[in-house]
Each structure stands twice: as structure tokens, then as C-alpha cells.
A tleap script that builds the chain and sets N, CA, C and O, in Angstrom:
source leaprc.protein.ff14SB
mol = sequence {
  NMET HIE ASP ASP ASP ALA ASN GLN ILE LEU
  VAL PRO PRO SER PHE THR ALA VAL TYR SER
  ASP ALA ARG GLY ARG LEU THR GLU ARG MET
  ASP THR VAL ARG GLN ARG TYR GLU LEU CYS
  GLU ASP LEU ALA SER HIE LEU VAL GLU GLN
  ALA GLN LEU LEU TYR HIE ARG GLU GLY ALA
  SER GLU GLU GLY VAL LEU ALA ALA ILE HIE
  ALA GLY LEU SER ALA ALA GLU SER GLY VAL
  THR ALA PRO GLU ALA ARG TRP ILE THR LEU
  ARG LEU ALA GLU LEU LEU ALA TRP ARG SER
  PRO ALA LEU PRO CGLU
}
set mol.1.N position { 0.852 -1.214 -0.073 }
set mol.1.CA position { 0.090 0.059 0.044 }
set mol.1.C position { 0.851 1.192 -0.039 }
set mol.1.O position { 1.807 1.277 0.731 }
set mol.2.N position { 0.595 2.235 -0.944 }
set mol.2.CA position { 1.229 3.480 -0.979 }
set mol.2.C position { 0.647 4.313 0.146 }
set mol.2.O position { -0.496 4.168 0.579 }
set mol.3.N position { 1.681 5.350 0.655 }
set mol.3.CA position { 1.399 6.204 1.569 }
set mol.3.C position { 0.093 6.971 1.179 }
set mol.3.O position { -0.827 7.173 1.972 }
set mol.4.N position { 0.110 7.379 -0.130 }
set mol.4.CA position { -1.042 8.045 -0.516 }
set mol.4.C position { -2.453 7.287 -0.387 }
set mol.4.O position { -3.516 7.888 -0.231 }
set mol.5.N position { -2.340 6.040 -0.463 }
set mol.5.CA position { -3.487 5.210 -0.415 }
set mol.5.C position { -3.995 5.063 1.177 }
set mol.5.O position { -5.162 4.853 1.508 }
set mol.6.N position { -2.962 5.207 2.005 }
set mol.6.CA position { -3.476 5.174 3.469 }
set mol.6.C position { -4.034 6.475 3.748 }
set mol.6.O position { -4.729 6.548 4.762 }
set mol.7.N position { -3.895 7.374 3.152 }
set mol.7.CA position { -4.288 8.852 3.449 }
set mol.7.C position { -5.316 9.160 2.561 }
set mol.7.O position { -5.404 10.336 2.208 }
set mol.8.N position { -6.105 8.352 2.130 }
set mol.8.CA position { -7.000 8.838 1.042 }
set mol.8.C position { -8.309 9.236 1.710 }
set mol.8.O position { -9.081 8.430 2.228 }
set mol.9.N position { -8.476 10.473 1.654 }
set mol.9.CA position { -9.617 11.257 2.238 }
set mol.9.C position { -10.499 11.710 0.931 }
set mol.9.O position { -10.056 12.440 0.045 }
set mol.10.N position { -11.712 11.202 0.957 }
set mol.10.CA position { -12.792 11.528 -0.062 }
set mol.10.C position { -12.967 13.114 0.017 }
set mol.10.O position { -13.573 13.567 0.988 }
set mol.11.N position { -12.515 13.892 -0.858 }
set mol.11.CA position { -12.870 15.392 -0.919 }
set mol.11.C position { -14.212 15.509 -1.693 }
set mol.11.O position { -14.305 15.092 -2.847 }
set mol.12.N position { -15.138 16.024 -1.104 }
set mol.12.CA position { -16.486 16.192 -2.105 }
set mol.12.C position { -16.254 17.264 -3.235 }
set mol.12.O position { -15.414 18.164 -3.211 }
set mol.13.N position { -17.042 17.027 -4.095 }
set mol.13.CA position { -17.104 17.849 -5.399 }
set mol.13.C position { -17.292 19.416 -5.164 }
set mol.13.O position { -16.825 20.323 -5.852 }
set mol.14.N position { -18.032 19.505 -4.105 }
set mol.14.CA position { -18.140 20.988 -3.572 }
set mol.14.C position { -16.903 21.668 -3.167 }
set mol.14.O position { -16.670 22.847 -3.434 }
set mol.15.N position { -16.077 20.851 -2.483 }
set mol.15.CA position { -14.665 21.400 -2.155 }
set mol.15.C position { -13.699 21.717 -3.377 }
set mol.15.O position { -13.095 22.775 -3.556 }
set mol.16.N position { -13.676 20.445 -4.280 }
set mol.16.CA position { -12.599 20.449 -5.200 }
set mol.16.C position { -12.960 21.633 -6.074 }
set mol.16.O position { -12.051 22.276 -6.599 }
set mol.17.N position { -14.341 21.991 -6.280 }
set mol.17.CA position { -14.753 23.273 -7.141 }
set mol.17.C position { -14.060 24.352 -6.665 }
set mol.17.O position { -13.753 25.178 -7.525 }
set mol.18.N position { -13.672 24.618 -5.357 }
set mol.18.CA position { -12.905 25.734 -4.810 }
set mol.18.C position { -11.733 25.774 -5.560 }
set mol.18.O position { -11.417 26.856 -6.055 }
set mol.19.N position { -10.944 24.679 -5.758 }
set mol.19.CA position { -9.728 24.649 -6.403 }
set mol.19.C position { -9.736 24.195 -7.969 }
set mol.19.O position { -8.775 23.607 -8.465 }
set mol.20.N position { -10.740 24.475 -8.591 }
set mol.20.CA position { -10.882 24.157 -9.920 }
set mol.20.C position { -11.213 25.347 -10.820 }
set mol.20.O position { -12.021 26.221 -10.505 }
set mol.21.N position { -10.514 25.313 -11.988 }
set mol.21.CA position { -10.766 26.261 -12.943 }
set mol.21.C position { -11.976 26.231 -13.810 }
set mol.21.O position { -12.737 25.284 -13.608 }
set mol.22.N position { -12.300 27.088 -14.737 }
set mol.22.CA position { -13.402 27.158 -15.333 }
set mol.22.C position { -13.815 25.674 -16.243 }
set mol.22.O position { -14.945 25.274 -16.524 }
set mol.23.N position { -12.622 25.109 -16.542 }
set mol.23.CA position { -12.883 23.829 -17.150 }
set mol.23.C position { -12.886 22.712 -16.169 }
set mol.23.O position { -12.841 21.577 -16.641 }
set mol.24.N position { -12.926 22.839 -15.006 }
set mol.24.CA position { -13.045 21.932 -13.993 }
set mol.24.C position { -11.573 21.228 -13.671 }
set mol.24.O position { -11.527 20.213 -12.977 }
set mol.25.N position { -10.501 21.772 -14.162 }
set mol.25.CA position { -9.133 21.306 -13.698 }
set mol.25.C position { -8.621 21.775 -12.328 }
set mol.25.O position { -8.837 22.940 -11.995 }
set mol.26.N position { -8.049 21.056 -11.627 }
set mol.26.CA position { -7.570 21.308 -10.362 }
set mol.26.C position { -6.406 22.533 -10.570 }
set mol.26.O position { -5.638 22.562 -11.531 }
set mol.27.N position { -6.424 23.239 -9.799 }
set mol.27.CA position { -5.484 24.524 -9.935 }
set mol.27.C position { -4.426 24.377 -8.883 }
set mol.27.O position { -3.551 25.242 -8.821 }
set mol.28.N position { -4.420 23.173 -7.891 }
set mol.28.CA position { -3.343 22.866 -6.914 }
set mol.28.C position { -3.433 21.256 -7.000 }
set mol.28.O position { -4.279 20.516 -7.503 }
set mol.29.N position { -2.207 21.000 -6.299 }
set mol.29.CA position { -2.023 19.429 -6.441 }
set mol.29.C position { -3.114 18.837 -5.328 }
set mol.29.O position { -3.483 19.452 -4.327 }
set mol.30.N position { -3.546 17.513 -5.724 }
set mol.30.CA position { -4.584 16.953 -5.035 }
set mol.30.C position { -4.196 16.769 -3.404 }
set mol.30.O position { -5.093 16.829 -2.563 }
set mol.31.N position { -2.904 16.558 -3.050 }
set mol.31.CA position { -2.554 16.397 -1.922 }
set mol.31.C position { -2.791 17.671 -0.935 }
set mol.31.O position { -3.158 17.637 0.240 }
set mol.32.N position { -2.465 18.862 -1.779 }
set mol.32.CA position { -2.715 20.456 -1.119 }
set mol.32.C position { -4.288 20.350 -0.888 }
set mol.32.O position { -4.773 20.582 0.220 }
set mol.33.N position { -5.030 20.001 -1.944 }
set mol.33.CA position { -6.477 20.098 -1.797 }
set mol.33.C position { -6.909 19.397 -0.883 }
set mol.33.O position { -7.759 19.944 -0.180 }
set mol.34.N position { -6.575 18.168 -0.579 }
set mol.34.CA position { -6.993 17.257 0.480 }
set mol.34.C position { -6.663 17.813 1.865 }
set mol.34.O position { -7.473 17.685 2.783 }
set mol.35.N position { -5.427 18.460 2.042 }
set mol.35.CA position { -4.933 19.010 3.228 }
set mol.35.C position { -6.038 20.298 3.560 }
set mol.35.O position { -6.629 20.441 4.630 }
set mol.36.N position { -6.136 21.047 2.551 }
set mol.36.CA position { -7.025 22.258 2.832 }
set mol.36.C position { -8.562 21.909 3.244 }
set mol.36.O position { -9.229 22.458 4.120 }
set mol.37.N position { -8.954 20.817 2.351 }
set mol.37.CA position { -10.314 20.259 2.745 }
set mol.37.C position { -10.305 19.780 4.149 }
set mol.37.O position { -11.271 20.075 4.853 }
set mol.38.N position { -9.346 19.085 4.637 }
set mol.38.CA position { -9.372 18.574 6.093 }
set mol.38.C position { -9.334 19.804 7.019 }
set mol.38.O position { -9.993 19.733 8.056 }
set mol.39.N position { -8.686 20.843 6.778 }
set mol.39.CA position { -8.694 22.146 7.508 }
set mol.39.C position { -10.120 22.675 7.686 }
set mol.39.O position { -10.663 22.968 8.751 }
set mol.40.N position { -10.614 22.743 6.479 }
set mol.40.CA position { -11.802 23.545 6.218 }
set mol.40.C position { -13.097 22.723 6.756 }
set mol.40.O position { -14.117 23.285 7.156 }
set mol.41.N position { -12.941 21.515 6.716 }
set mol.41.CA position { -14.162 20.659 7.263 }
set mol.41.C position { -13.943 20.536 8.789 }
set mol.41.O position { -14.968 20.547 9.471 }
set mol.42.N position { -12.847 20.430 9.373 }
set mol.42.CA position { -12.514 20.689 10.732 }
set mol.42.C position { -13.122 22.106 11.256 }
set mol.42.O position { -13.924 22.122 12.190 }
set mol.43.N position { -12.756 23.129 10.692 }
set mol.43.CA position { -13.166 24.382 11.112 }
set mol.43.C position { -14.624 24.459 10.987 }
set mol.43.O position { -15.181 24.928 11.980 }
set mol.44.N position { -15.333 24.135 10.071 }
set mol.44.CA position { -16.840 23.938 10.040 }
set mol.44.C position { -17.342 23.282 11.199 }
set mol.44.O position { -18.258 23.781 11.853 }
set mol.45.N position { -16.747 22.075 11.536 }
set mol.45.CA position { -17.241 21.204 12.588 }
set mol.45.C position { -17.039 22.170 13.902 }
set mol.45.O position { -18.013 22.424 14.611 }
set mol.46.N position { -16.011 22.588 14.136 }
set mol.46.CA position { -15.730 23.472 15.367 }
set mol.46.C position { -16.639 24.572 15.511 }
set mol.46.O position { -16.986 24.944 16.633 }
set mol.47.N position { -17.120 25.212 14.290 }
set mol.47.CA position { -17.935 26.441 14.408 }
set mol.47.C position { -19.370 26.026 14.721 }
set mol.47.O position { -20.154 26.934 14.997 }
set mol.48.N position { -19.831 24.709 14.711 }
set mol.48.CA position { -21.120 24.492 14.947 }
set mol.48.C position { -21.503 24.780 16.364 }
set mol.48.O position { -22.658 25.180 16.511 }
set mol.49.N position { -20.798 24.661 17.386 }
set mol.49.CA position { -21.243 25.139 18.656 }
set mol.49.C position { -21.010 26.614 18.872 }
set mol.49.O position { -21.821 27.093 19.665 }
set mol.50.N position { -20.157 27.441 18.405 }
set mol.50.CA position { -20.163 28.729 18.297 }
set mol.50.C position { -21.345 29.238 17.738 }
set mol.50.O position { -21.980 30.087 18.364 }
set mol.51.N position { -21.765 28.792 16.532 }
set mol.51.CA position { -22.935 29.143 15.822 }
set mol.51.C position { -24.138 29.167 16.631 }
set mol.51.O position { -24.905 30.121 16.761 }
set mol.52.N position { -24.232 27.936 17.201 }
set mol.52.CA position { -25.607 27.460 18.121 }
set mol.52.C position { -25.614 28.592 19.383 }
set mol.52.O position { -26.664 29.162 19.678 }
set mol.53.N position { -24.468 28.839 20.033 }
set mol.53.CA position { -24.462 29.932 20.995 }
set mol.53.C position { -24.671 31.207 20.632 }
set mol.53.O position { -25.304 31.930 21.401 }
set mol.54.N position { -24.251 31.643 19.578 }
set mol.54.CA position { -24.714 32.999 18.976 }
set mol.54.C position { -26.126 32.908 18.752 }
set mol.54.O position { -26.813 33.813 19.226 }
set mol.55.N position { -26.653 32.043 18.159 }
set mol.55.CA position { -28.063 32.043 17.819 }
set mol.55.C position { -28.938 32.026 19.110 }
set mol.55.O position { -29.922 32.764 19.156 }
set mol.56.N position { -28.651 31.289 20.065 }
set mol.56.CA position { -29.422 31.101 21.363 }
set mol.56.C position { -29.265 32.248 22.231 }
set mol.56.O position { -30.214 32.753 22.831 }
set mol.57.N position { -27.941 32.709 22.309 }
set mol.57.CA position { -27.618 33.643 23.439 }
set mol.57.C position { -27.848 35.170 22.962 }
set mol.57.O position { -28.318 36.040 23.695 }
set mol.58.N position { -27.463 35.354 21.680 }
set mol.58.CA position { -27.733 36.711 21.026 }
set mol.58.C position { -28.987 36.833 20.434 }
set mol.58.O position { -29.409 37.959 20.168 }
set mol.59.N position { -29.674 35.792 20.177 }
set mol.59.CA position { -30.910 35.914 19.646 }
set mol.59.C position { -30.942 36.363 18.080 }
set mol.59.O position { -31.924 36.876 17.543 }
set mol.60.N position { -29.940 36.136 17.562 }
set mol.60.CA position { -29.537 36.607 16.083 }
set mol.60.C position { -30.057 35.523 15.232 }
set mol.60.O position { -30.033 34.354 15.619 }
set mol.61.N position { -30.541 35.885 14.047 }
set mol.61.CA position { -31.189 34.785 13.030 }
set mol.61.C position { -30.171 34.019 12.728 }
set mol.61.O position { -29.017 34.359 12.991 }
set mol.62.N position { -30.485 32.849 12.116 }
set mol.62.CA position { -29.699 31.964 11.440 }
set mol.62.C position { -28.834 32.523 10.406 }
set mol.62.O position { -27.634 32.255 10.356 }
set mol.63.N position { -29.518 33.420 9.446 }
set mol.63.CA position { -28.813 34.148 8.339 }
set mol.63.C position { -27.922 35.160 9.057 }
set mol.63.O position { -26.803 35.366 8.586 }
set mol.64.N position { -28.261 35.721 10.003 }
set mol.64.CA position { -27.322 36.661 10.696 }
set mol.64.C position { -25.999 36.074 11.266 }
set mol.64.O position { -24.881 36.536 11.038 }
set mol.65.N position { -26.302 34.908 12.097 }
set mol.65.CA position { -25.111 34.139 12.556 }
set mol.65.C position { -24.050 33.675 11.341 }
set mol.65.O position { -22.832 33.849 11.397 }
set mol.66.N position { -24.701 33.108 10.339 }
set mol.66.CA position { -23.886 32.666 9.293 }
set mol.66.C position { -23.066 33.850 8.611 }
set mol.66.O position { -21.933 33.709 8.151 }
set mol.67.N position { -23.792 35.029 8.611 }
set mol.67.CA position { -23.114 36.176 7.932 }
set mol.67.C position { -22.129 36.674 8.784 }
set mol.67.O position { -21.182 37.224 8.223 }
set mol.68.N position { -22.118 36.615 10.008 }
set mol.68.CA position { -21.170 37.073 10.916 }
set mol.68.C position { -19.990 36.158 10.777 }
set mol.68.O position { -18.869 36.633 10.596 }
set mol.69.N position { -20.183 34.940 10.851 }
set mol.69.CA position { -19.187 33.864 10.768 }
set mol.69.C position { -18.429 34.057 9.385 }
set mol.69.O position { -17.199 34.044 9.340 }
set mol.70.N position { -19.144 34.219 8.371 }
set mol.70.CA position { -18.504 34.509 7.075 }
set mol.70.C position { -17.620 35.637 6.891 }
set mol.70.O position { -16.603 35.623 6.197 }
set mol.71.N position { -18.093 36.671 7.592 }
set mol.71.CA position { -17.265 38.030 7.714 }
set mol.71.C position { -16.065 37.819 8.348 }
set mol.71.O position { -15.033 38.343 7.929 }
set mol.72.N position { -16.094 37.036 9.408 }
set mol.72.CA position { -14.938 36.838 10.151 }
set mol.72.C position { -13.954 35.834 9.436 }
set mol.72.O position { -12.745 35.881 9.660 }
set mol.73.N position { -14.517 34.924 8.567 }
set mol.73.CA position { -13.592 33.921 7.877 }
set mol.73.C position { -12.905 34.693 6.721 }
set mol.73.O position { -11.767 34.491 6.296 }
set mol.74.N position { -13.820 35.634 6.279 }
set mol.74.CA position { -13.318 36.438 5.061 }
set mol.74.C position { -12.157 37.453 5.446 }
set mol.74.O position { -11.578 38.062 4.547 }
set mol.75.N position { -11.827 37.630 6.735 }
set mol.75.CA position { -10.844 38.546 7.085 }
set mol.75.C position { -9.562 38.042 6.611 }
set mol.75.O position { -9.435 36.826 6.473 }
set mol.76.N position { -8.568 38.855 6.338 }
set mol.76.CA position { -7.163 38.484 5.768 }
set mol.76.C position { -6.617 37.548 6.792 }
set mol.76.O position { -6.177 36.465 6.405 }
set mol.77.N position { -6.599 37.844 8.016 }
set mol.77.CA position { -5.948 37.177 9.201 }
set mol.77.C position { -6.678 35.659 9.511 }
set mol.77.O position { -6.177 34.885 10.327 }
set mol.78.N position { -7.775 35.372 8.848 }
set mol.78.CA position { -8.426 34.088 9.183 }
set mol.78.C position { -7.420 32.747 8.742 }
set mol.78.O position { -7.542 31.665 9.318 }
set mol.79.N position { -6.605 32.929 7.851 }
set mol.79.CA position { -5.908 31.897 7.404 }
set mol.79.C position { -6.652 30.933 6.301 }
set mol.79.O position { -6.153 29.897 5.860 }
set mol.80.N position { -7.800 31.406 5.976 }
set mol.80.CA position { -8.347 30.843 4.692 }
set mol.80.C position { -8.680 31.677 3.657 }
set mol.80.O position { -8.794 32.875 3.913 }
set mol.81.N position { -8.884 31.227 2.382 }
set mol.81.CA position { -9.075 32.039 1.263 }
set mol.81.C position { -10.433 32.366 1.288 }
set mol.81.O position { -11.213 31.699 1.967 }
set mol.82.N position { -10.876 33.520 0.483 }
set mol.82.CA position { -12.175 33.832 0.317 }
set mol.82.C position { -13.141 32.730 -0.214 }
set mol.82.O position { -14.215 32.566 0.365 }
set mol.83.N position { -12.817 31.996 -1.255 }
set mol.83.CA position { -13.703 30.804 -1.440 }
set mol.83.C position { -13.663 29.688 -0.578 }
set mol.83.O position { -14.562 28.849 -0.614 }
set mol.84.N position { -12.665 29.593 0.228 }
set mol.84.CA position { -12.679 28.580 1.383 }
set mol.84.C position { -13.684 29.120 2.350 }
set mol.84.O position { -14.459 28.316 2.869 }
set mol.85.N position { -13.759 30.367 2.647 }
set mol.85.CA position { -14.543 31.040 3.795 }
set mol.85.C position { -16.002 30.757 3.210 }
set mol.85.O position { -16.891 30.439 4.000 }
set mol.86.N position { -16.236 30.851 2.006 }
set mol.86.CA position { -17.574 30.607 1.537 }
set mol.86.C position { -17.980 29.223 1.713 }
set mol.86.O position { -19.076 29.004 2.228 }
set mol.87.N position { -17.205 28.226 1.337 }
set mol.87.CA position { -17.297 26.933 1.478 }
set mol.87.C position { -17.604 26.497 2.947 }
set mol.87.O position { -18.608 25.830 3.197 }
set mol.88.N position { -16.778 26.860 3.852 }
set mol.88.CA position { -16.852 26.686 5.211 }
set mol.88.C position { -18.300 27.095 5.770 }
set mol.88.O position { -19.035 26.357 6.425 }
set mol.89.N position { -18.531 28.260 5.428 }
set mol.89.CA position { -20.058 28.898 5.758 }
set mol.89.C position { -21.146 28.082 5.289 }
set mol.89.O position { -22.065 27.845 6.073 }
set mol.90.N position { -21.172 27.578 4.017 }
set mol.90.CA position { -22.145 26.844 3.562 }
set mol.90.C position { -22.276 25.474 4.099 }
set mol.90.O position { -23.363 24.907 4.203 }
set mol.91.N position { -20.995 24.886 4.483 }
set mol.91.CA position { -20.906 23.505 5.053 }
set mol.91.C position { -21.459 23.822 6.560 }
set mol.91.O position { -22.257 23.022 7.049 }
set mol.92.N position { -21.125 24.767 7.174 }
set mol.92.CA position { -21.568 25.016 8.545 }
set mol.92.C position { -23.177 25.174 8.659 }
set mol.92.O position { -23.856 24.746 9.592 }
set mol.93.N position { -23.671 25.903 7.473 }
set mol.93.CA position { -25.248 25.789 7.354 }
set mol.93.C position { -25.839 24.332 7.189 }
set mol.93.O position { -26.856 23.954 7.769 }
set mol.94.N position { -25.174 23.651 6.432 }
set mol.94.CA position { -25.418 22.127 6.330 }
set mol.94.C position { -25.460 21.379 7.548 }
set mol.94.O position { -26.411 20.681 7.898 }
set mol.95.N position { -24.205 21.579 8.293 }
set mol.95.CA position { -24.243 20.825 9.546 }
set mol.95.C position { -25.298 21.221 10.499 }
set mol.95.O position { -25.828 20.388 11.234 }
set mol.96.N position { -25.650 22.613 10.507 }
set mol.96.CA position { -26.710 22.834 11.497 }
set mol.96.C position { -28.067 22.686 11.014 }
set mol.96.O position { -29.036 22.968 11.719 }
set mol.97.N position { -28.175 22.196 9.677 }
set mol.97.CA position { -29.431 22.061 9.096 }
set mol.97.C position { -30.177 23.427 8.858 }
set mol.97.O position { -31.406 23.499 8.856 }
set mol.98.N position { -29.429 24.397 8.679 }
set mol.98.CA position { -29.891 25.847 8.419 }
set mol.98.C position { -30.088 26.008 7.066 }
set mol.98.O position { -29.571 25.198 6.297 }
set mol.99.N position { -30.859 27.070 6.583 }
set mol.99.CA position { -30.976 27.207 5.110 }
set mol.99.C position { -29.507 28.012 4.703 }
set mol.99.O position { -28.990 28.851 5.441 }
set mol.100.N position { -29.044 27.657 3.610 }
set mol.100.CA position { -27.839 28.259 3.147 }
set mol.100.C position { -28.083 29.815 2.886 }
set mol.100.O position { -29.043 30.216 2.228 }
set mol.101.N position { -27.162 30.626 3.441 }
set mol.101.CA position { -27.231 31.820 3.240 }
set mol.101.C position { -26.814 32.359 1.820 }
set mol.101.O position { -26.133 31.599 1.131 }
set mol.102.N position { -27.147 33.576 1.320 }
set mol.102.CA position { -26.805 34.054 -0.077 }
set mol.102.C position { -25.403 34.735 0.375 }
set mol.102.O position { -25.341 35.628 1.221 }
set mol.103.N position { -24.275 34.184 -0.314 }
set mol.103.CA position { -23.028 34.794 -0.073 }
set mol.103.C position { -22.380 35.044 -1.423 }
set mol.103.O position { -22.644 34.389 -2.432 }
set mol.104.N position { -21.567 35.979 -1.365 }
set mol.104.CA position { -20.758 36.283 -2.619 }
set mol.104.C position { -20.059 35.194 -3.253 }
set mol.104.O position { -19.664 34.283 -2.526 }
set mol.105.N position { -19.845 35.143 -4.496 }
set mol.105.CA position { -19.093 33.980 -5.140 }
set mol.105.C position { -17.555 34.224 -4.983 }
set mol.105.O position { -16.752 33.406 -5.432 }
savepdb mol mol.pdb
quit
């Protein structure tokens, strides 16, 4: 078994699209895409509790919570790219079973 086989993480098409050009070809190596996916998926999972707290404690709407989190992720110092911030926010909505917010492309 190759090292790459042991570390096979299935990256969903919604995430590979973040790293694909107009023709659907990857713009980064697959191992880089896989690492970024793991980071973004972990971040979305960690944000579930924070989003629920904001929703229940602050009385913000689901869309307001997601918009605030997206704004934070879109900041230069967040460590994720703008397309990754969008994907994380949409994934967070999915994990929470909330309606996906309208976000810039």
C-alpha cells in the first residue's frame, strides 16, 4: 500500500470546485486540496457550537449568525481564502441544518 493510499480522504465535489478552474481542472495538487479540505471541514465542525451559542444567546437569526461567521472567515488574518470561507460557511449551514445564506461568489 502506498502512503497516498493510506491517507485517502474523499474530498467532496463542492470542495474540489474551490480549487478548480472554469474547465474543472484542479489549480493545486490533490494532496494540497486534501489538506485544505481537512482544515476547512474541521473548522466548519468546530464552528457548529459557536454558531448555536450565537443563535441562542444573542438572539440573532440563522442568516445573521452565518453572515457574521462568514465575515470573520473572510478577514485576511483568518488563514483561509475567500472561496474557502464561502465553502466553510455553506458547510456550517449544512451541519446545522440551516438554510444556506446568500453569499458572494
